[in-house]
C-alpha positions as CSV (number, residue, x, y, z in Angstrom):
1,M,0.0,0.0,0.0
2,L,2.8,2.4,0.9
3,I,4.5,1.7,-2.5
4,V,1.3,2.5,-4.4
5,I,0.9,5.8,-2.5
6,A,4.5,6.7,-3.2
7,L,4.0,6.0,-6.9
8,V,0.9,8.1,-7.1
9,R,2.7,10.9,-5.3
10,W,5.5,10.8,-8.0
11,Q,3.0,10.6,-10.8
12,I,0.7,13.4,-9.7
13,V,2.6,15.7,-7.3
14,Y,5.8,15.8,-9.3
15,A,4.3,15.4,-12.8
16,E,4.8,19.1,-13.6
17,D,8.5,18.9,-12.5
18,F,9.1,16.0,-14.8
19,R,7.5,17.8,-17.7
20,K,9.9,20.8,-17.1
21,I,12.9,18.4,-17.2
22,A,11.6,16.9,-20.4
23,D,11.1,20.3,-22.0
24,G,14.7,21.2,-21.2
25,R,13.8,23.9,-18.7
26,V,15.6,22.3,-15.8
27,Y,19.4,22.6,-15.7
28,S,22.0,21.2,-13.3
29,T,25.1,23.3,-12.8
30,E,28.3,22.0,-11.1
31,L,29.3,24.3,-8.2
32,T,33.0,24.5,-7.5
33,S,35.1,25.9,-4.7
34,L,38.7,26.8,-4.5
35,R,41.7,24.6,-3.8
36,G,43.2,25.1,-0.3
37,S,46.1,27.5,0.2
38,I,49.6,26.7,1.5
39,Y,51.3,28.8,4.1
40,S,54.7,29.2,5.6
41,K,55.4,28.7,9.3
42,D,54.7,32.3,10.0
43,G,51.4,32.3,8.1
44,S,52.6,34.0,4.9
45,T,50.8,32.7,1.8
46,L,53.0,30.5,-0.4
47,A,50.2,29.3,-2.8
48,Y,46.5,30.1,-3.3
49,S,43.9,29.7,-6.0
50,E,41.8,32.4,-7.6
51,P,38.6,31.7,-9.5
52,R,38.7,31.7,-13.3
53,F,35.9,31.2,-15.8
54,D,35.7,29.8,-19.4
55,M,32.8,31.4,-21.3
56,Y,30.8,29.4,-23.8
57,I,28.2,30.5,-26.4
58,W,25.0,28.4,-26.2
59,M,23.6,28.9,-29.7
60,S,20.2,27.4,-29.0
61,G,19.6,29.9,-26.2
62,L,21.0,32.8,-28.1
63,E,18.9,32.2,-31.2
64,Y,15.8,31.5,-29.1
65,V,15.9,34.9,-27.3
66,E,16.6,36.6,-30.6
67,D,13.6,34.9,-32.2
68,K,11.4,36.0,-29.3
69,N,12.7,39.6,-29.8
70,V,14.0,39.6,-26.2
71,Q,17.5,40.7,-27.3
72,T,19.4,41.3,-30.6
73,R,22.7,39.9,-31.9
74,D,24.1,43.4,-32.3
75,E,23.6,44.3,-28.6
76,F,25.0,40.9,-27.6
77,L,28.2,41.5,-29.6
78,K,28.6,45.1,-28.4
79,K,28.1,44.3,-24.7
80,V,30.0,41.1,-24.5
81,A,33.1,41.7,-26.7
82,P,34.8,44.5,-24.8
83,I,34.6,42.6,-21.5
84,I,36.4,39.6,-23.0
85,D,39.0,41.8,-24.7
86,K,37.6,41.4,-28.3
87,T,35.9,43.6,-30.8
88,P,32.3,43.1,-31.9
89,E,33.6,42.2,-35.3
90,S,36.0,39.6,-34.2
91,L,33.4,38.0,-31.9
92,A,30.9,37.9,-34.7
93,K,33.4,36.2,-36.9
94,E,34.2,33.7,-34.2
95,I,30.6,32.8,-33.8
96,R,30.1,32.5,-37.5
97,E,33.1,30.2,-37.9
98,N,32.1,27.9,-35.1
99,H,28.3,27.8,-35.7
100,E,27.6,28.4,-39.3
101,D,30.8,26.9,-40.8
102,N,31.3,24.0,-38.4
103,G,27.8,23.4,-37.0
104,L,28.7,23.8,-33.4
105,L,26.0,24.7,-30.9
106,W,28.3,25.0,-27.9
107,F,31.7,26.5,-28.1
108,K,34.2,28.6,-26.0
109,I,34.6,32.3,-26.7
110,G,36.4,33.4,-23.5
111,D,39.2,31.6,-21.8
112,N,40.5,32.0,-18.2
113,L,38.4,35.0,-17.5
114,S,38.8,36.7,-14.1
115,A,36.2,37.0,-11.4
116,T,35.8,40.7,-12.3
117,Q,35.1,39.9,-16.0
118,W,32.7,37.1,-14.9
119,Q,30.8,39.5,-12.6
120,E,30.5,42.1,-15.4
121,L,29.2,39.6,-17.8
122,I,26.5,38.1,-15.6
123,N,25.3,41.7,-14.7
124,L,24.6,42.5,-18.4
125,K,21.0,43.4,-19.1
126,T,19.0,43.5,-22.3
127,D,18.0,46.8,-24.0
128,E,14.4,45.6,-24.1
129,N,14.2,45.1,-20.3
130,E,16.8,46.5,-17.9
131,K,15.8,43.8,-15.4
132,R,16.3,40.9,-17.8
133,E,19.7,39.3,-18.0
134,L,21.5,39.0,-21.3
135,Q,21.2,35.4,-22.5
136,G,23.1,33.1,-24.8
137,F,26.2,32.3,-22.8
138,Q,27.2,30.1,-19.9
139,F,30.4,29.5,-17.9
140,L,32.5,26.7,-16.7
141,Q,34.3,27.7,-13.5
142,S,37.9,26.7,-13.0
143,S,40.7,28.3,-11.0
144,Q,44.3,29.4,-11.4
145,R,47.0,28.6,-8.9
146,V,49.1,31.6,-7.9
147,Y,52.5,31.5,-6.1
148,P,52.9,35.0,-4.7
149,E,56.5,34.4,-3.6
150,G,57.6,33.2,-7.1
151,R,60.6,30.9,-6.8
152,L,60.5,30.7,-3.0
153,A,60.3,27.0,-1.9
154,S,59.2,26.0,-5.3
155,H,60.5,22.4,-4.9
156,V,58.8,22.1,-1.6
157,L,55.5,23.4,-2.9
158,G,55.4,21.6,-6.2
159,L,52.8,22.9,-8.7
160,T,49.4,22.0,-10.3
161,N,48.1,21.1,-13.7
162,E,44.5,21.3,-14.9
163,Y,42.8,17.9,-15.4
164,K,39.1,17.7,-16.2
165,N,38.5,21.3,-15.2
166,Q,40.2,20.8,-11.8
167,E,43.6,21.6,-10.4
168,V,45.7,18.5,-9.7
169,G,48.9,18.7,-7.7
170,L,52.2,17.6,-9.1
171,G,55.2,17.1,-6.9
172,G,56.0,18.5,-3.4
173,I,53.2,19.5,-1.1
174,E,50.7,20.0,-4.0
175,G,51.2,16.4,-5.0
176,H,51.4,14.7,-1.7
177,W,48.5,16.6,-0.1
178,N,46.4,16.8,-3.3
179,G,43.4,15.0,-1.8
180,D,43.3,17.4,1.2
181,L,43.9,20.6,-0.9
182,N,41.2,19.7,-3.5
183,P,37.8,21.2,-2.9
184,R,34.6,19.1,-3.0
185,K,32.2,20.0,-5.8
186,G,28.6,20.8,-5.3
187,L,25.5,20.9,-7.5
188,L,22.8,23.4,-8.3
189,I,19.6,22.2,-10.0
190,K,17.4,25.1,-11.3
191,E,14.4,25.9,-13.5
192,T,14.3,28.5,-16.2
193,D,11.5,30.1,-18.0
194,A,10.8,29.8,-21.7
195,V,13.5,32.3,-22.7
196,G,16.2,30.8,-20.3
197,Q,15.7,33.3,-17.4
198,S,16.1,31.7,-14.0
199,V,12.9,31.2,-12.0
200,A,14.1,32.1,-8.5
201,S,11.1,30.6,-6.7
202,A,11.5,27.2,-8.5
203,L,15.0,26.2,-7.2
204,F,15.0,22.4,-7.1
205,A,18.1,21.6,-5.0
206,T,21.5,22.8,-4.0
207,I,24.5,20.7,-2.7
208,E,27.0,23.2,-1.4
209,P,30.6,22.8,-2.5
210,K,33.4,22.6,0.2
211,P,36.7,24.5,-0.1
212,G,39.9,22.5,0.1
213,S,41.9,22.3,3.3
214,S,44.7,24.8,4.0
215,I,48.2,23.5,4.7
216,Y,50.5,25.2,7.1
217,T,54.1,24.2,6.7
218,T,57.2,24.1,8.8
219,I,59.1,26.2,6.2
220,D,60.5,29.4,7.7
221,K,60.0,32.0,5.0
222,K,62.9,34.2,6.0
223,L,65.3,31.3,6.5
224,Q,64.2,29.8,3.2
225,A,65.0,33.0,1.4
226,I,68.5,33.2,2.8
227,V,69.2,29.5,2.1
228,E,68.0,29.9,-1.5
229,E,70.2,32.9,-2.1
230,K,73.3,31.1,-0.7
231,T,72.5,27.9,-2.5
232,K,72.4,29.7,-5.9
233,A,75.5,31.7,-5.0
234,A,77.4,28.5,-4.3
235,A,76.5,26.9,-7.6
236,E,77.7,30.0,-9.4
237,Q,80.9,30.3,-7.3
238,F,82.0,26.7,-7.8
239,G,80.7,26.2,-11.3
240,A,78.5,23.4,-10.1
241,E,75.8,21.7,-12.1
242,S,73.5,21.8,-9.1
243,T,73.4,22.5,-5.4
244,S,71.1,21.6,-2.6
245,T,70.6,22.6,1.0
246,I,68.3,21.2,3.8
247,I,68.0,22.6,7.3
248,M,66.0,20.5,9.8
249,D,65.1,20.6,13.5
250,P,66.7,17.3,14.7
251,K,64.4,17.1,17.8
252,T,61.2,17.1,15.7
253,G,62.1,16.3,12.1
254,A,60.6,19.6,11.0
255,I,62.1,20.8,7.7
256,L,62.8,24.5,8.2
257,A,64.3,25.1,4.7
258,M,64.9,23.0,1.6
259,A,66.4,24.6,-1.5
260,N,67.9,23.3,-4.8
261,Y,69.5,25.2,-7.6
262,P,68.5,25.3,-10.4
263,D,65.0,26.1,-9.2
264,Y,61.9,27.5,-11.0
265,N,59.1,30.0,-10.8
266,P,55.8,28.0,-10.9
267,N,54.0,31.1,-12.2
268,L,56.2,31.0,-15.4
269,R,56.2,27.4,-16.5
270,E,56.7,28.2,-20.2
271,E,60.1,29.7,-19.3
272,T,61.2,26.7,-17.2
273,D,63.7,24.0,-18.2
274,P,61.9,20.7,-17.3
275,S,65.0,19.5,-15.5
276,A,64.6,22.4,-12.9
277,Y,61.4,20.8,-11.6
278,T,63.3,18.0,-10.0
279,N,63.7,18.2,-6.2
280,Q,67.2,16.8,-6.0
281,S,67.0,16.8,-2.2
282,I,64.6,13.8,-2.2
283,T,64.6,12.3,-5.7
284,I,68.2,11.8,-6.8
285,P,70.1,9.1,-4.8
286,Y,73.8,9.2,-4.8
287,E,76.9,7.8,-3.1
288,V,77.5,10.2,-0.2
289,G,81.1,9.3,0.5
290,S,82.9,9.9,3.8
291,I,79.8,11.1,5.6
292,G,79.0,7.4,5.7
293,K,81.9,7.0,8.1
294,I,79.7,8.5,10.8
295,F,77.5,5.4,10.6
296,T,80.5,3.1,10.7
297,F,82.1,4.9,13.6
298,A,78.8,5.1,15.5
299,T,78.2,1.3,15.0
300,G,81.7,0.5,16.3
301,I,81.2,2.6,19.4
302,D,77.6,1.4,20.0
303,T,78.5,-2.3,19.8
304,G,81.4,-1.7,22.2
305,V,84.1,-3.1,19.8
306,I,85.9,0.2,19.7
307,T,86.5,3.5,21.5
308,P,88.0,6.6,20.1
309,E,91.3,5.5,21.6
310,T,91.2,2.0,20.1
311,M,94.3,1.3,18.0
312,I,93.0,0.2,14.6
313,M,96.2,0.1,12.6
314,P,99.3,-0.1,14.9
315,E,101.6,-0.2,11.9
316,G,99.8,2.4,9.8
317,H,99.6,1.9,6.1
318,E,101.3,2.9,2.8
319,G,98.4,4.9,1.4
320,C,96.9,1.9,-0.4
321,E,96.1,-1.6,0.6
322,K,95.3,-4.7,-1.4
323,F,92.8,-6.7,0.6
324,S,91.5,-9.0,-2.2
325,D,93.1,-10.5,-5.3
326,D,89.8,-9.9,-7.1
327,L,89.6,-6.2,-6.3
328,E,91.6,-3.0,-6.9
329,P,93.7,-1.7,-4.0
330,L,91.9,0.5,-1.5
331,C,93.5,3.9,-1.1
332,T,93.1,7.1,0.9
333,W,92.1,10.2,-1.0
334,D,95.7,11.4,-1.2
335,K,97.4,8.0,-1.2
336,K,99.8,9.2,1.4
337,P,101.3,6.7,4.0
338,Q,100.1,7.0,7.5
339,G,101.6,6.0,10.9
340,P,99.7,4.2,13.7
341,L,96.0,5.1,13.6
342,T,93.5,5.0,16.4
343,A,89.7,5.1,15.8
344,F,89.7,8.8,16.4
345,D,92.6,9.3,14.0
346,C,90.7,7.3,11.3
347,F,87.7,9.6,11.8
348,E,89.6,12.9,11.9
349,K,91.7,12.0,8.9
350,S,88.7,10.4,7.1
351,D,91.0,7.5,6.2
352,N,89.4,4.9,3.9
353,V,91.9,2.2,4.6
354,C,91.5,2.6,8.3
355,F,87.7,2.5,8.1
356,Y,87.8,-0.7,6.1
357,H,89.6,-2.2,9.1
358,I,87.1,-0.8,11.6
359,A,84.3,-2.6,9.7
360,H,86.2,-5.7,8.7
361,D,88.3,-6.4,11.8
362,F,86.2,-5.0,14.6
363,I,82.5,-4.6,13.7
364,M,82.2,-7.7,11.5
365,D,85.1,-9.5,13.3
366,L,86.0,-11.3,10.1
367,D,89.7,-11.9,11.1
368,D,88.4,-14.3,13.8
369,G,86.6,-16.5,11.3
370,E,83.2,-14.7,11.4
371,T,81.3,-15.1,8.1
372,L,79.8,-12.3,6.1
373,A,76.4,-13.7,7.0
374,Q,77.1,-12.6,10.6
375,E,75.0,-15.5,12.1
376,G,74.3,-15.1,15.8
377,K,75.1,-11.4,16.0
378,E,72.4,-9.5,17.9
379,K,72.8,-6.5,15.6
380,T,74.9,-6.5,12.5
381,F,76.6,-3.7,10.5
382,Y,73.7,-4.1,8.0
383,D,71.2,-3.7,10.8
384,Y,72.7,-0.4,11.9
385,L,72.8,1.0,8.3
386,Y,69.2,-0.1,7.9
387,D,68.1,1.5,11.1
388,F,69.9,4.8,10.1
389,G,67.6,4.7,7.1
390,I,70.0,3.8,4.3
391,G,68.0,2.4,1.4
392,R,64.6,3.3,2.9
393,N,62.1,6.0,2.3
394,T,62.1,8.6,5.1
395,G,58.3,9.1,4.8
396,I,58.6,12.8,4.1
397,D,55.2,14.3,3.2
398,L,56.4,15.4,-0.3
399,S,55.8,13.4,-3.4
400,G,58.6,11.9,-5.5
401,E,60.9,10.5,-2.8
402,D,63.4,7.8,-3.9
403,P,64.2,5.1,-1.4
404,G,67.9,4.7,-2.4
405,L,69.6,1.3,-2.3
406,L,71.2,-0.9,0.3
407,K,72.1,-4.5,-0.5
408,E,70.7,-7.2,1.8
409,L,73.4,-8.7,4.0
410,K,73.1,-12.1,2.4
411,N,74.4,-10.5,-0.9
412,W,77.4,-8.7,0.6
413,N,81.0,-9.5,-0.4
414,L,84.3,-8.1,0.8
415,G,84.2,-5.3,-1.7
416,D,80.8,-4.2,-0.2
417,V,82.3,-4.3,3.4
418,A,85.0,-2.0,2.2
419,A,82.8,0.4,0.2
420,F,80.0,0.5,2.9
421,S,82.6,1.3,5.6
422,Y,83.4,4.6,4.0
423,G,80.1,5.6,2.5
424,H,80.3,4.2,-1.0
425,G,78.4,1.3,-2.5
426,Y,74.9,2.2,-1.2
427,L,72.7,5.0,-2.6
428,T,71.0,7.7,-0.5
429,T,69.3,11.0,-1.1
430,P,70.4,14.2,0.7
431,L,67.2,14.0,2.8
432,Q,68.0,10.4,3.9
433,V,71.5,11.5,4.8
434,I,70.4,14.4,7.0
435,T,67.7,12.4,8.8
436,A,70.2,9.6,9.4
437,V,72.8,11.9,10.8
438,S,70.2,13.7,12.9
439,A,70.2,10.8,15.3
440,I,73.6,12.0,16.6
441,P,72.4,15.4,18.0
442,N,69.0,13.9,18.9
443,H,70.4,11.4,21.4
444,G,70.2,8.4,19.1
445,V,66.6,8.9,17.9
446,R,65.9,9.5,14.2
447,M,62.7,11.6,13.7
448,R,60.5,11.3,10.7
449,P,61.1,14.4,8.5
450,H,58.0,16.5,7.7
451,V,57.0,19.8,6.2
452,L,53.4,19.7,7.5
453,D,52.7,21.8,10.6
454,K,48.9,21.7,10.6
455,V,45.9,21.3,8.4
456,I,42.9,23.6,8.6
457,K,39.9,21.9,6.9
458,G,37.2,23.7,5.0
459,D,34.9,23.5,8.0
460,G,37.5,25.1,10.3
461,E,38.7,21.9,12.0
462,V,42.4,22.1,12.9
463,I,44.6,19.0,12.8
464,E,48.1,19.5,14.3
465,Y,51.1,17.4,13.2
466,E,52.6,15.2,15.9
467,P,56.3,14.6,15.5
468,L,57.1,10.9,15.4
469,P,60.3,8.8,15.5
470,F,61.1,7.1,12.2
471,D,60.7,3.7,13.9
472,F,58.3,3.9,16.8
473,E,60.0,3.9,20.2
474,K,63.3,2.7,18.6
475,T,66.6,4.2,19.4
476,I,69.2,3.6,16.7
477,I,72.2,4.1,19.0
478,K,72.4,4.6,22.7
479,P,72.3,8.2,23.9
480,E,75.8,8.0,25.2
481,T,77.0,6.8,21.9
482,A,75.4,9.7,20.1
483,E,76.9,12.2,22.6
484,L,80.4,10.7,22.1
485,V,80.2,10.7,18.3
486,G,78.9,14.3,18.3
487,N,81.8,15.4,20.5
488,V,84.3,13.7,18.2
489,M,82.6,15.5,15.2
490,H,83.0,18.8,17.0
491,Q,86.8,18.2,17.0
492,I,86.6,17.6,13.3
493,Y,84.6,20.8,12.9
494,L,87.3,22.8,14.7
495,S,90.1,21.2,12.6
496,N,88.2,22.3,9.5
497,I,88.5,26.0,10.4
498,P,92.2,26.7,10.3
499,D,93.5,29.9,11.9
500,Y,94.5,31.5,8.6
501,E,90.9,31.6,7.5
502,Y,90.3,34.6,9.7
503,W,86.9,35.3,8.1
504,Y,85.6,32.0,9.6
505,R,87.5,32.3,12.9
506,D,84.5,33.4,15.0
507,L,82.6,30.3,13.9
508,R,85.0,28.3,16.1
509,N,83.0,29.7,19.1
510,Y,80.1,27.4,18.4
511,N,79.6,23.8,19.5
512,I,79.1,22.3,16.0
513,G,79.7,18.7,14.8
514,M,80.6,18.4,11.2
515,K,81.7,15.8,8.5
516,S,82.3,16.1,4.8
517,G,81.9,13.5,2.1
518,T,83.1,13.3,-1.5
519,A,82.4,10.7,-4.1
520,L,83.0,10.1,-7.8
521,I,79.8,10.0,-9.8
522,A,79.1,6.7,-11.6
523,N,77.4,6.1,-15.0
524,Q,76.5,2.9,-16.9
525,Y,80.2,2.2,-17.6
526,G,81.7,2.9,-14.2
527,Y,82.9,5.9,-12.4
528,T,83.5,9.2,-14.2
529,S,85.9,12.0,-13.2
530,D,82.9,14.1,-12.0
531,V,82.4,14.3,-8.2
532,N,79.8,15.3,-5.7
533,S,80.6,16.9,-2.4
534,T,78.4,16.9,0.7
535,Q,78.8,18.6,4.1
536,V,76.6,17.9,7.1
537,G,76.8,19.7,10.5
538,F,74.7,20.2,13.5
539,D,74.3,22.1,16.8
540,M,75.7,20.1,19.8
541,S,74.8,22.7,22.4
542,D,72.0,22.0,24.8
543,E,69.6,23.7,22.3
544,R,70.3,21.1,19.5
545,S,68.7,23.8,17.3
546,F,69.4,22.6,13.8
547,I,71.1,20.2,11.5
548,M,72.1,21.3,8.0
549,L,73.3,19.4,4.9
550,V,74.6,21.0,1.7
551,K,75.5,19.2,-1.5
552,V,77.5,20.4,-4.5
553,N,77.0,18.3,-7.6
554,K,79.8,18.3,-10.2
555,P,81.7,21.3,-9.0
556,E,84.9,22.5,-10.7
557,G,88.0,21.7,-8.7
558,G,88.5,17.9,-8.9
559,Q,89.9,16.5,-5.7
560,L,89.5,19.7,-3.8
561,S,85.7,19.5,-4.2
562,Y,85.3,18.8,-0.5
563,Y,86.4,22.4,0.0
564,N,83.4,23.7,-2.0
565,S,80.8,22.1,0.2
566,R,82.6,23.1,3.4
567,V,82.7,26.8,2.3
568,M,79.0,26.6,1.3
569,W,78.1,25.1,4.7
570,L,80.1,27.7,6.7
571,D,78.7,30.6,4.6
572,I,75.1,29.5,5.2
573,F,75.8,28.9,8.9
574,A,77.4,32.3,9.3
575,A,74.3,33.9,7.7
576,T,71.7,32.0,9.7
577,K,73.2,31.1,13.1
578,D,71.8,34.1,14.9
579,Y,68.4,33.7,13.3
580,L,68.4,30.0,14.3
581,G,69.4,31.0,17.9
582,V,72.5,28.9,18.0
583,P,74.3,29.7,21.3
584,R,78.0,30.6,21.5
585,I,80.3,28.6,23.6
586,N,81.8,31.7,25.1
């Protein structure tokens, strides 16, 4: 009985509505809202969307009102053309070519119109009745993404492209947080009278659109600007193919600044070399070189097999050492002989031969018959590298991260032991390196890097980001190990600022830990003569205020390329230390 009553209700009560739909007098219009904005740490706008409109001629409606003498073609051309930056003659020609020549009933005549133009157009009235809207055109709303700071943080932000009349994020925050930034579409169903005029009292239904969420980032706008300027200057100074800089809070994993050069202006894509879109800080893995010795040294200390005073090579070496008949000799960077070497000496001198012996003789204990498989060990050298994040995504909330590469332990050979001991053989990104090293100033805990500070949804709900360790409740190395390694790295920092460099002399008054890394760049045939140079350093004061990594890719200068990244790091530190609040020792 209820079903019959319902059917009668539809047939009788709504019969008139169905006739209107059948007569083409009911239209549905998609309602859109704007993509969410992106803000810096201090609330400055880094990206926002402004409404844009594509204007279409609807020939059936235009000819209908003309046939009914409601409006004329001449008044339509004269009123519409100036608003869309055309002449009446050119607009008439466009209509003729599309409709009369090609038979189109619906075609675009205005592209990417502003909200001001749209408002002027919908306010146009006919000559016959000043209260009747000019008919014959409709709009499809879109939007245009605007980056008011131009190049600033372009690799962090990413950009958008239009797909099916909607902005879609590509790369960076725009890509990773695309679902949150995107608005939710709505729908308006309305009735019009016989000449296409809206009947206000006959509104059928409205589903309100919802704006996209706003993203507040950890990026410090002022710091980012300084870092970008210095990163570009270093590339130009050293003739480098590219340069990168990351500054992070080691206590939380918050990315305070991330810059690469070349960069790009997302507002001027037609002027951009496609290669400039690459965020080299997260997408290009490479061999980091001697910075990897931090992980080897920390592993030896943490497992208790060495201390800084442990004698590693009582007899020293001749600059090179042949440790396998199947492999080339292993050499130090300058191939100079060395006397007796302790673990501290190995680290301070960044001695490749000595680090091979730390890994081979002490950590892996291979001289005592231990196999490469390391059966029975509670935690292997591989486990430490894995826990530091080598060969693993960091989980950064930016799209495009590359995980790098680390062989599984079962596939290691003696050549791998040697290469891994001094930071070769495995692939990492600059972001993976800085997050790995950040465990040293952060008491052995590696935090998950992030650029999100908070999300404000379209309805006003606020979701704060909660900093998390990379592996929940997991300490990579003991706090006392981290403190010892950090203090040793402070000695390395001091030795890297000689007295004759008087322009850097004041920087010795800061408790900074530092290590450099240089590596040849490989191609499909082997290693080339090109190099990359990386420098990482961090605050060892009680504040633990920052950690910074810089990378110089293919600089001029050959073997002295380590000098380039050192200068770049010190220059940025000198320019930002006060802003970061790094305390002086005295």
